[in-house]
Z-matrix of the N, CA and C atoms (Angstrom, degrees):
N
C 1 1.453
C 2 1.532 1 108.33
N 3 1.332 2 116.20 1 144.55
C 4 1.458 3 120.63 2 177.67
C 5 1.519 4 110.39 3 -57.08
N 6 1.332 5 116.20 4 146.24
C 7 1.463 6 120.53 5 -179.49
C 8 1.521 7 112.44 6 -57.52
N 9 1.330 8 117.02 7 -38.94
C 10 1.465 9 119.93 8 -179.60
C 11 1.526 10 110.82 9 -59.59
N 12 1.336 11 117.01 10 -34.98
C 13 1.454 12 120.28 11 178.89
C 14 1.529 13 110.36 12 -75.69
N 15 1.327 14 116.78 13 -43.40
C 16 1.463 15 120.59 14 -179.71
C 17 1.526 16 111.23 15 -57.40
N 18 1.323 17 116.82 16 -40.79
C 19 1.467 18 121.29 17 -176.71
C 20 1.525 19 113.03 18 -78.83
N 21 1.312 20 118.14 19 -20.73
C 22 1.459 21 120.59 20 -170.23
C 23 1.523 22 115.77 21 -120.26
N 24 1.312 23 117.86 22 3.98
C 25 1.464 24 121.28 23 175.71
C 26 1.522 25 108.07 24 -111.74
N 27 1.316 26 115.48 25 109.42
C 28 1.466 27 122.13 26 -175.77
C 29 1.529 28 108.84 27 -104.93
N 30 1.330 29 116.41 28 113.90
C 31 1.465 30 119.50 29 -176.81
C 32 1.527 31 110.27 30 -64.61
N 33 1.338 32 114.90 31 135.44
C 34 1.460 33 122.02 32 178.38
C 35 1.524 34 110.80 33 -103.68
N 36 1.340 35 115.22 34 -47.50
C 37 1.464 36 118.82 35 179.76
C 38 1.525 37 109.67 36 -168.58
N 39 1.323 38 114.87 37 155.31
C 40 1.468 39 120.96 38 171.55
C 41 1.518 40 107.04 39 -84.58
N 42 1.327 41 115.68 40 143.82
C 43 1.467 42 120.45 41 -178.43
C 44 1.522 43 110.03 42 -137.75
N 45 1.310 44 115.04 43 161.05
C 46 1.471 45 121.23 44 174.74
C 47 1.529 46 108.69 45 -87.48
N 48 1.328 47 115.79 46 158.34
C 49 1.453 48 120.73 47 -179.68
C 50 1.532 49 111.72 48 -55.81
N 51 1.322 50 117.29 49 -38.19
C 52 1.468 51 120.70 50 -177.56
C 53 1.532 52 111.47 51 -58.60
N 54 1.313 53 116.51 52 -36.37
C 55 1.467 54 120.30 53 177.74
C 56 1.537 55 110.88 54 -69.23
N 57 1.312 56 116.48 55 -40.96
C 58 1.470 57 120.94 56 177.42
C 59 1.526 58 109.40 57 -63.16
N 60 1.324 59 116.31 58 -45.07
C 61 1.466 60 120.95 59 -179.48
C 62 1.528 61 110.78 60 -62.12
N 63 1.327 62 116.51 61 -36.29
C 64 1.462 63 120.98 62 178.53
C 65 1.532 64 111.11 63 -68.11
N 66 1.328 65 117.64 64 -38.59
C 67 1.476 66 121.42 65 174.85
C 68 1.525 67 108.94 66 -58.67
N 69 1.313 68 115.89 67 -45.19
C 70 1.459 69 122.15 68 -179.69
C 71 1.530 70 110.63 69 -60.50
N 72 1.334 71 114.89 70 -48.94
C 73 1.464 72 120.31 71 -178.76
C 74 1.529 73 111.31 72 -59.37
N 75 1.321 74 116.55 73 -49.02
C 76 1.465 75 120.77 74 -178.03
C 77 1.522 76 112.10 75 -60.54
N 78 1.321 77 116.67 76 -33.33
C 79 1.455 78 120.17 77 -178.78
C 80 1.513 79 114.73 78 -82.32
N 81 1.323 80 117.55 79 -14.92
C 82 1.458 81 119.11 80 -169.71
C 83 1.525 82 115.41 81 -122.67
N 84 1.315 83 118.41 82 -39.57
C 85 1.461 84 119.70 83 -166.73
C 86 1.525 85 115.12 84 -63.70
N 87 1.315 86 118.88 85 -23.21
C 88 1.464 87 119.81 86 -178.61
C 89 1.523 88 113.87 87 -99.81
N 90 1.322 89 117.37 88 5.93
C 91 1.463 90 120.04 89 177.19
C 92 1.534 91 109.39 90 -72.30
N 93 1.302 92 116.27 91 138.16
C 94 1.467 93 121.96 92 -175.17
C 95 1.524 94 112.19 93 -55.08
N 96 1.332 95 117.50 94 -47.41
C 97 1.467 96 119.18 95 -177.73
C 98 1.525 97 111.78 96 -65.46
N 99 1.341 98 117.84 97 -29.35
C 100 1.460 99 119.98 98 176.37
C 101 1.517 100 111.13 99 -72.99
N 102 1.315 101 116.44 100 -39.88
C 103 1.467 102 119.73 101 178.20
C 104 1.525 103 110.24 102 -59.51
N 105 1.334 104 117.06 103 -41.85
C 106 1.469 105 121.02 104 178.84
C 107 1.522 106 111.26 105 -63.24
N 108 1.336 107 115.46 106 -45.16
C 109 1.467 108 119.98 107 -179.31
C 110 1.524 109 111.09 108 -62.53
N 111 1.315 110 116.81 109 -45.12
C 112 1.462 111 120.99 110 -178.76
C 113 1.524 112 111.45 111 -65.09
N 114 1.319 113 116.19 112 -37.77
C 115 1.467 114 120.73 113 176.30
C 116 1.526 115 110.03 114 -65.25
N 117 1.319 116 115.67 115 -43.56
C 118 1.469 117 121.17 116 179.80
C 119 1.525 118 111.81 117 -57.70
N 120 1.334 119 116.52 118 -40.14
C 121 1.465 120 120.80 119 -178.46
C 122 1.527 121 112.90 120 -96.88
N 123 1.324 122 116.46 121 0.42
C 124 1.453 123 122.92 122 177.95
C 125 1.535 124 112.15 123 53.49
N 126 1.330 125 115.28 124 51.75
C 127 1.459 126 121.75 125 177.40
C 128 1.526 127 108.81 126 -135.51
N 129 1.322 128 115.42 127 162.42
C 130 1.463 129 120.12 128 173.79
C 131 1.523 130 108.49 129 -88.20
N 132 1.330 131 115.49 130 164.11
C 133 1.466 132 119.37 131 176.22
C 134 1.526 133 109.30 132 -58.20
N 135 1.335 134 116.50 133 -43.66
C 136 1.461 135 121.06 134 -178.55
C 137 1.532 136 111.01 135 -59.33
N 138 1.328 137 117.41 136 -44.87
C 139 1.478 138 120.60 137 179.08
C 140 1.529 139 111.04 138 -62.15
N 141 1.322 140 115.71 139 -44.89
C 142 1.470 141 121.03 140 -177.65
C 143 1.525 142 110.63 141 -61.95
N 144 1.311 143 116.62 142 -50.77
C 145 1.459 144 120.82 143 -175.55
C 146 1.525 145 113.02 144 -77.71
N 147 1.306 146 119.29 145 -27.60
C 148 1.466 147 120.80 146 177.85
C 149 1.524 148 110.80 147 -61.96
N 150 1.307 149 115.64 148 -35.39
C 151 1.461 150 120.20 149 177.29
C 152 1.531 151 109.82 150 -62.25
N 153 1.321 152 116.72 151 -45.64
C 154 1.459 153 123.61 152 178.87
C 155 1.538 154 109.98 153 -61.08
N 156 1.313 155 115.97 154 -46.49
C 157 1.464 156 122.66 155 -179.73
C 158 1.523 157 110.61 156 -58.77
N 159 1.326 158 116.03 157 -43.40
C 160 1.462 159 120.87 158 179.94
C 161 1.535 160 110.71 159 -62.77
N 162 1.322 161 116.77 160 -46.05
C 163 1.465 162 120.40 161 -177.52
C 164 1.526 163 112.72 162 -67.25
N 165 1.335 164 116.99 163 -29.95
C 166 1.466 165 120.35 164 -179.85
C 167 1.534 166 113.02 165 -97.50
N 168 1.327 167 116.77 166 0.15
C 169 1.474 168 121.93 167 177.61
C 170 1.531 169 112.01 168 57.95
N 171 1.319 170 117.07 169 37.69
C 172 1.471 171 121.63 170 -177.92
C 173 1.517 172 113.11 171 -65.59
N 174 1.316 173 116.37 172 -31.70
C 175 1.467 174 119.98 173 -171.76
C 176 1.523 175 114.64 174 -78.76
N 177 1.323 176 118.30 175 -6.83
C 178 1.466 177 118.62 176 179.19
C 179 1.534 178 112.23 177 -114.68
N 180 1.332 179 116.35 178 31.40
C 181 1.468 180 122.24 179 179.77
C 182 1.523 181 109.93 180 -113.88
N 183 1.331 182 115.86 181 163.10
C 184 1.456 183 122.50 182 173.72
C 185 1.526 184 107.92 183 -95.01
N 186 1.333 185 116.35 184 119.46
C 187 1.461 186 122.41 185 -173.23
C 188 1.523 187 111.43 186 -108.42
N 189 1.331 188 114.80 187 151.79
C 190 1.467 189 121.59 188 173.30
C 191 1.527 190 107.89 189 -147.33
N 192 1.332 191 115.00 190 151.65
C 193 1.465 192 121.57 191 176.41
C 194 1.533 193 107.61 192 -99.11
N 195 1.325 194 115.60 193 132.46
C 196 1.460 195 122.74 194 179.01
C 197 1.523 196 109.92 195 -119.67
N 198 1.320 197 115.51 196 144.37
C 199 1.456 198 122.77 197 170.30
C 200 1.528 199 105.69 198 -90.04
N 201 1.324 200 117.39 199 126.16
C 202 1.462 201 120.91 200 -178.56
C 203 1.526 202 108.91 201 -92.51
N 204 1.329 203 115.47 202 113.47
C 205 1.458 204 121.30 203 173.20
C 206 1.536 205 107.41 204 -81.33
N 207 1.315 206 118.35 205 146.43
C 208 1.472 207 122.01 206 -178.34
C 209 1.531 208 111.18 207 51.74
N 210 1.332 209 117.57 208 53.93
C 211 1.468 210 120.46 209 -170.28
C 212 1.526 211 115.20 210 -58.92
N 213 1.302 212 119.72 211 -35.80
C 214 1.467 213 119.18 212 -177.43
C 215 1.528 214 110.97 213 -65.39
N 216 1.317 215 116.24 214 -47.69
C 217 1.464 216 120.67 215 179.90
C 218 1.526 217 111.08 216 -65.20
N 219 1.327 218 116.18 217 -46.00
C 220 1.466 219 121.12 218 -175.89
C 221 1.526 220 111.17 219 -66.74
N 222 1.321 221 116.63 220 -48.38
C 223 1.469 222 120.39 221 -176.78
C 224 1.520 223 111.68 222 -66.60
N 225 1.315 224 117.43 223 -27.78
C 226 1.466 225 120.46 224 175.56
C 227 1.523 226 111.41 225 -59.59
N 228 1.346 227 116.02 226 -25.48
C 229 1.467 228 121.06 227 -179.77
C 230 1.532 229 113.06 228 -91.75
N 231 1.333 230 117.44 229 -11.41
C 232 1.461 231 120.14 230 174.82
C 233 1.526 232 108.79 231 -64.11
N 234 1.313 233 116.06 232 158.67
C 235 1.469 234 121.09 233 -179.55
C 236 1.523 235 110.24 234 -106.09
N 237 1.317 236 114.55 235 145.81
C 238 1.453 237 120.48 236 176.18
C 239 1.516 238 110.42 237 -64.22
N 240 1.305 239 115.79 238 152.27
C 241 1.459 240 121.78 239 -177.72
C 242 1.518 241 113.50 240 -83.97
N 243 1.324 242 115.55 241 -179.16
C 244 1.468 243 122.48 242 -172.84
C 245 1.531 244 113.26 243 -85.18
N 246 1.317 245 116.57 244 64.89
C 247 1.460 246 120.24 245 -174.69
C 248 1.522 247 110.62 246 -117.26
N 249 1.336 248 115.88 247 121.84
C 250 1.467 249 120.46 248 -174.49
C 251 1.525 250 112.29 249 -60.17
N 252 1.333 251 118.24 250 -37.75
C 253 1.464 252 119.20 251 -178.73
C 254 1.531 253 110.89 252 -66.35
N 255 1.312 254 117.77 253 -38.59
C 256 1.465 255 120.68 254 177.36
C 257 1.530 256 110.36 255 -69.47
N 258 1.330 257 116.49 256 -39.14
C 259 1.472 258 119.33 257 177.47
C 260 1.518 259 110.23 258 -58.19
N 261 1.318 260 116.80 259 -46.69
C 262 1.466 261 121.04 260 -177.47
C 263 1.522 262 112.33 261 -66.06
N 264 1.330 263 116.63 262 -43.41
C 265 1.468 264 120.59 263 -173.50
C 266 1.521 265 114.65 264 -85.12
N 267 1.359 266 117.32 265 -36.24
C 268 1.458 267 118.24 266 -164.99
C 269 1.531 268 116.66 267 -129.20
N 270 1.331 269 119.12 268 -13.28
C 271 1.465 270 119.83 269 -173.96
C 272 1.527 271 113.86 270 -86.37
N 273 1.323 272 117.31 271 -15.24
C 274 1.458 273 118.63 272 -174.99
C 275 1.511 274 108.54 273 62.83
N 276 1.296 275 116.18 274 -133.03
C 277 1.469 276 120.43 275 -178.85
C 278 1.524 277 112.45 276 -99.30
N 279 1.316 278 116.51 277 9.72
C 280 1.466 279 120.36 278 -175.96
C 281 1.523 280 110.98 279 -93.83
N 282 1.324 281 114.99 280 146.37
C 283 1.456 282 121.46 281 171.83
C 284 1.517 283 107.31 282 -93.94
N 285 1.314 284 116.85 283 121.23
C 286 1.452 285 122.32 284 176.62
C 287 1.530 286 113.32 285 52.95
N 288 1.318 287 117.92 286 58.75
C 289 1.462 288 119.01 287 177.71
C 290 1.526 289 111.15 288 -68.07
N 291 1.324 290 115.65 289 161.51
C 292 1.466 291 119.80 290 174.63
C 293 1.524 292 108.07 291 -72.48
N 294 1.314 293 116.34 292 162.21
C 295 1.472 294 119.00 293 178.06
C 296 1.522 295 110.99 294 -67.28
N 297 1.313 296 117.17 295 -27.86
C 298 1.458 297 120.06 296 174.41
C 299 1.535 298 110.00 297 -61.02
N 300 1.324 299 116.88 298 -38.79
C 301 1.466 300 121.36 299 176.47
C 302 1.527 301 111.26 300 -73.25
N 303 1.324 302 117.59 301 -41.26
C 304 1.462 303 122.12 302 -177.64
C 305 1.526 304 110.82 303 -59.21
N 306 1.347 305 117.21 304 -42.78
C 307 1.469 306 118.75 305 -175.67
C 308 1.524 307 112.82 306 -73.08
N 309 1.315 308 118.01 307 -9.49
C 310 1.469 309 120.45 308 174.60
C 311 1.534 310 111.23 309 -79.79
N 312 1.329 311 116.89 310 -16.41
C 313 1.459 312 121.65 311 179.63
C 314 1.539 313 109.28 312 -65.44
N 315 1.304 314 117.17 313 131.89
C 316 1.469 315 122.66 314 -177.50
C 317 1.530 316 111.90 315 -57.57
N 318 1.342 317 116.83 316 -39.57
C 319 1.466 318 120.08 317 178.28
C 320 1.527 319 111.45 318 -61.60
N 321 1.329 320 116.41 319 -38.38
C 322 1.461 321 120.15 320 179.66
C 323 1.524 322 110.81 321 -69.81
N 324 1.301 323 117.65 322 -38.70
C 325 1.465 324 120.85 323 -178.25
C 326 1.524 325 111.90 324 -61.48
N 327 1.321 326 117.43 325 -23.66
C 328 1.459 327 121.95 326 179.20
C 329 1.532 328 113.00 327 -107.43
N 330 1.313 329 117.87 328 9.24
C 331 1.458 330 122.80 329 -174.36
C 332 1.535 331 109.48 330 -82.07
N 333 1.327 332 116.30 331 107.46
C 334 1.462 333 122.06 332 -173.09
C 335 1.527 334 115.49 333 -58.37
N 336 1.343 335 120.21 334 -42.80
C 337 1.469 336 117.76 335 -179.95
C 338 1.535 337 113.28 336 -56.64
N 339 1.305 338 116.96 337 -38.78
C 340 1.467 339 120.50 338 -179.97
C 341 1.531 340 110.55 339 -75.38
N 342 1.312 341 117.11 340 -40.16
C 343 1.467 342 119.98 341 178.03
C 344 1.534 343 110.50 342 -61.43
N 345 1.327 344 116.75 343 -39.93
C 346 1.469 345 120.72 344 178.37
C 347 1.532 346 111.43 345 -64.99
N 348 1.319 347 116.06 346 -42.19
C 349 1.468 348 120.05 347 177.78
C 350 1.528 349 110.99 348 -63.16
N 351 1.315 350 116.63 349 -42.39
C 352 1.466 351 120.56 350 179.60
C 353 1.523 352 110.84 351 -61.85
N 354 1.315 353 116.60 352 -35.90
C 355 1.465 354 121.11 353 -179.15
C 356 1.530 355 112.42 354 -75.94
N 357 1.334 356 116.55 355 -22.91
C 358 1.466 357 120.20 356 -175.44
C 359 1.535 358 109.49 357 -143.72
N 360 1.329 359 116.17 358 64.15
C 361 1.461 360 120.11 359 -174.97
C 362 1.533 361 110.47 360 -73.00
N 363 1.356 362 117.38 361 140.35
C 364 1.470 363 119.83 362 -178.34
C 365 1.536 364 112.30 363 -62.44
N 366 1.324 365 115.10 364 154.84
C 367 1.472 366 120.96 365 179.85
C 368 1.525 367 112.23 366 -66.47
N 369 1.334 368 115.76 367 -31.51
C 370 1.458 369 120.31 368 178.75
C 371 1.520 370 108.40 369 -148.57
N 372 1.322 371 115.95 370 138.89
C 373 1.456 372 119.73 371 179.77
C 374 1.519 373 109.75 372 -151.07
N 375 1.325 374 115.78 373 155.28
C 376 1.465 375 121.60 374 176.97
C 377 1.528 376 108.81 375 -127.22
N 378 1.311 377 115.39 376 125.25
C 379 1.466 378 123.78 377 176.73
C 380 1.529 379 107.95 378 -94.28
N 381 1.327 380 116.87 379 169.24
C 382 1.462 381 121.42 380 176.30
C 383 1.519 382 107.96 381 -133.74
N 384 1.330 383 115.95 382 134.38
C 385 1.461 384 118.55 383 -178.13
C 386 1.511 385 113.42 384 -157.11
N 387 1.313 386 113.25 385 174.57
C 388 1.465 387 122.86 386 175.81
C 389 1.521 388 108.71 387 -115.68
N 390 1.338 389 115.11 388 147.00
C 391 1.460 390 121.08 389 167.92
C 392 1.522 391 106.00 390 -100.90
N 393 1.321 392 115.80 391 118.20
C 394 1.468 393 121.81 392 179.47
C 395 1.525 394 107.46 393 -128.10
N 396 1.318 395 116.66 394 118.07
C 397 1.467 396 121.67 395 179.88
C 398 1.527 397 112.26 396 49.88
N 399 1.327 398 116.72 397 43.10
C 400 1.454 399 121.12 398 175.75
C 401 1.515 400 115.91 399 82.61
N 402 1.319 401 117.13 400 -3.54
C 403 1.468 402 121.75 401 179.74
C 404 1.527 403 109.06 402 -106.95
N 405 1.336 404 116.41 403 148.94
C 406 1.456 405 121.36 404 176.51
C 407 1.528 406 108.60 405 -100.30
N 408 1.332 407 116.42 406 123.74
C 409 1.461 408 124.04 407 177.62
C 410 1.524 409 108.06 408 -110.29
N 411 1.309 410 117.19 409 129.44
C 412 1.461 411 121.00 410 -176.68
C 413 1.525 412 110.88 411 -85.07
N 414 1.333 413 115.35 412 128.68
C 415 1.458 414 122.21 413 175.88
C 416 1.527 415 110.51 414 -100.78
N 417 1.324 416 116.51 415 -30.82
C 418 1.460 417 121.29 416 179.51
C 419 1.523 418 107.92 417 -146.59
N 420 1.344 419 114.86 418 127.43
C 421 1.463 420 119.68 419 -179.09
C 422 1.515 421 112.61 420 116.60
N 423 1.318 422 116.47 421 22.54
C 424 1.472 423 120.97 422 -177.39
C 425 1.535 424 111.49 423 -58.56
N 426 1.323 425 117.53 424 -46.92
C 427 1.462 426 120.32 425 -178.43
C 428 1.527 427 111.11 426 -63.10
N 429 1.331 428 116.36 427 -42.61
C 430 1.465 429 119.98 428 179.46
C 431 1.525 430 111.38 429 -65.07
N 432 1.330 431 117.15 430 -40.02
C 433 1.468 432 120.05 431 177.85
C 434 1.528 433 110.80 432 -64.12
N 435 1.316 434 116.53 433 -42.75
C 436 1.468 435 119.87 434 178.51
C 437 1.526 436 110.38 435 -63.44
N 438 1.338 437 117.62 436 -40.34
C 439 1.463 438 120.92 437 178.58
C 440 1.527 439 110.72 438 -62.34
N 441 1.324 440 116.91 439 -42.82
C 442 1.465 441 120.38 440 179.28
C 443 1.525 442 111.59 441 -66.90
N 444 1.325 443 116.53 442 -40.04
C 445 1.469 444 119.70 443 177.27
C 446 1.533 445 110.74 444 -65.03
N 447 1.325 446 116.49 445 -36.99
C 448 1.464 447 121.19 446 177.04
C 449 1.532 448 109.70 447 -62.16
N 450 1.324 449 116.61 448 -44.54
C 451 1.460 450 121.04 449 178.00
C 452 1.529 451 110.73 450 -63.42
N 453 1.334 452 116.96 451 -38.71
C 454 1.467 453 121.58 452 179.10
C 455 1.524 454 110.88 453 -61.51
N 456 1.330 455 116.97 454 -44.32
C 457 1.471 456 119.57 455 -178.96
C 458 1.528 457 111.43 456 -66.02
N 459 1.329 458 116.73 457 -24.45
C 460 1.474 459 121.35 458 178.33
C 461 1.528 460 111.77 459 -93.99
N 462 1.348 461 115.68 460 5.72
C 463 1.465 462 122.28 461 179.91
C 464 1.529 463 112.87 462 56.98
N 465 1.331 464 114.98 463 38.51
C 466 1.466 465 121.34 464 178.01
C 467 1.529 466 108.78 465 -100.39
N 468 1.311 467 117.44 466 172.29
C 469 1.459 468 122.65 467 -176.78
C 470 1.531 469 110.34 468 -127.01
N 471 1.335 470 115.13 469 165.53
C 472 1.467 471 121.33 470 168.68
C 473 1.526 472 107.22 471 -126.13
N 474 1.316 473 115.97 472 159.88
C 475 1.466 474 119.62 473 178.78
C 476 1.526 475 111.67 474 -105.77
N 477 1.322 476 117.52 475 -12.19
C 478 1.459 477 121.52 476 -175.69
C 479 1.516 478 113.51 477 -80.59
N 480 1.331 479 114.87 478 177.64
C 481 1.462 480 123.39 479 178.62
C 482 1.523 481 109.51 480 -104.30
N 483 1.319 482 115.27 481 139.62
C 484 1.459 483 120.68 482 177.31
C 485 1.530 484 108.45 483 -123.19
N 486 1.324 485 114.74 484 126.23
C 487 1.456 486 122.50 485 178.01
C 488 1.524 487 108.13 486 -115.66
N 489 1.325 488 114.94 487 162.95
C 490 1.471 489 119.25 488 174.10
C 491 1.525 490 108.91 489 -143.33
N 492 1.331 491 115.29 490 134.68
C 493 1.460 492 121.96 491 170.71
C 494 1.525 493 105.90 492 -89.58
N 495 1.321 494 116.65 493 122.29
C 496 1.469 495 121.30 494 -176.88
C 497 1.520 496 111.85 495 -126.81
N 498 1.328 497 114.06 496 148.01
C 499 1.464 498 121.86 497 172.30
C 500 1.519 499 107.67 498 -140.36
N 501 1.324 500 116.09 499 146.79
C 502 1.462 501 119.92 500 174.37
C 503 1.517 502 108.38 501 -75.38
N 504 1.324 503 115.19 502 140.22
C 505 1.463 504 120.57 503 -179.66
C 506 1.524 505 109.38 504 -142.69
N 507 1.321 506 114.68 505 171.63
C 508 1.464 507 121.31 506 176.96
C 509 1.526 508 108.51 507 -102.86
N 510 1.309 509 115.77 508 153.90
C 511 1.461 510 119.63 509 176.31
C 512 1.527 511 110.85 510 -57.26
N 513 1.316 512 116.18 511 -32.18
C 514 1.469 513 119.73 512 -178.57
C 515 1.527 514 111.20 513 -63.53
N 516 1.348 515 117.93 514 -29.09
C 517 1.470 516 120.39 515 177.30
C 518 1.525 517 110.17 516 -60.97
N 519 1.319 518 115.82 517 -44.00
C 520 1.469 519 121.05 518 -178.98
C 521 1.524 520 110.50 519 -75.45
N 522 1.321 521 117.27 520 -41.91
C 523 1.473 522 120.59 521 -177.67
C 524 1.523 523 111.70 522 -62.15
N 525 1.334 524 117.71 523 -36.76
C 526 1.467 525 120.68 524 178.74
C 527 1.531 526 109.92 525 -61.69
N 528 1.309 527 116.80 526 -42.38
C 529 1.464 528 121.19 527 179.10
C 530 1.531 529 110.71 528 -64.02
N 531 1.320 530 116.58 529 -42.18
C 532 1.470 531 120.75 530 179.91
C 533 1.527 532 110.13 531 -63.61
N 534 1.319 533 116.96 532 -43.83
C 535 1.470 534 120.16 533 179.24
C 536 1.525 535 110.23 534 -58.95
N 537 1.321 536 116.72 535 -40.56
C 538 1.454 537 120.35 536 179.24
C 539 1.542 538 109.93 537 -64.90
N 540 1.334 539 118.00 538 -46.26
C 541 1.462 540 122.25 539 -178.21
C 542 1.517 541 112.17 540 -62.05
N 543 1.320 542 116.00 541 -35.89
C 544 1.467 543 120.04 542 -175.66
C 545 1.520 544 113.54 543 -77.47
N 546 1.348 545 117.49 544 -4.08
C 547 1.476 546 120.23 545 179.72
C 548 1.497 547 110.59 546 -75.98
């Protein structure tokens, strides 16, 4: 793992996947834009995300919750996750750029959801990610990570706490999901 992560990720507790999945659900299922999407596709949040979980093999990993010290600096070094919409809009020609790179993209600089989050960041939040070959890849919390990286580039601060649920994974876990998305 990169030194910046080793020094700034403080383990809080080991958790089961079900607890991580519940954190995800609580943070996402009642958001207006998610409700619209789920209605559009006539699925429940659980159905939508269970498919994602299956493709990324999230349920067969060992998970732990970490407190992120120096969250703006650290999260700026995290890598964006395997999401086709983010690749198209914000990654440019890079595979899994860091959030520091993502926020330099002109489309991101004008992206209202992230600008709003940066202006009004929650007091406490938990991200979800994988550690692959020493790098942290975000599976849930892309907008929040981009907002924090945006604040970092502007040398601003937050007062809240940022946690992350992490599990070690293989590159093949992520690549399988990408292959499926690209079909």
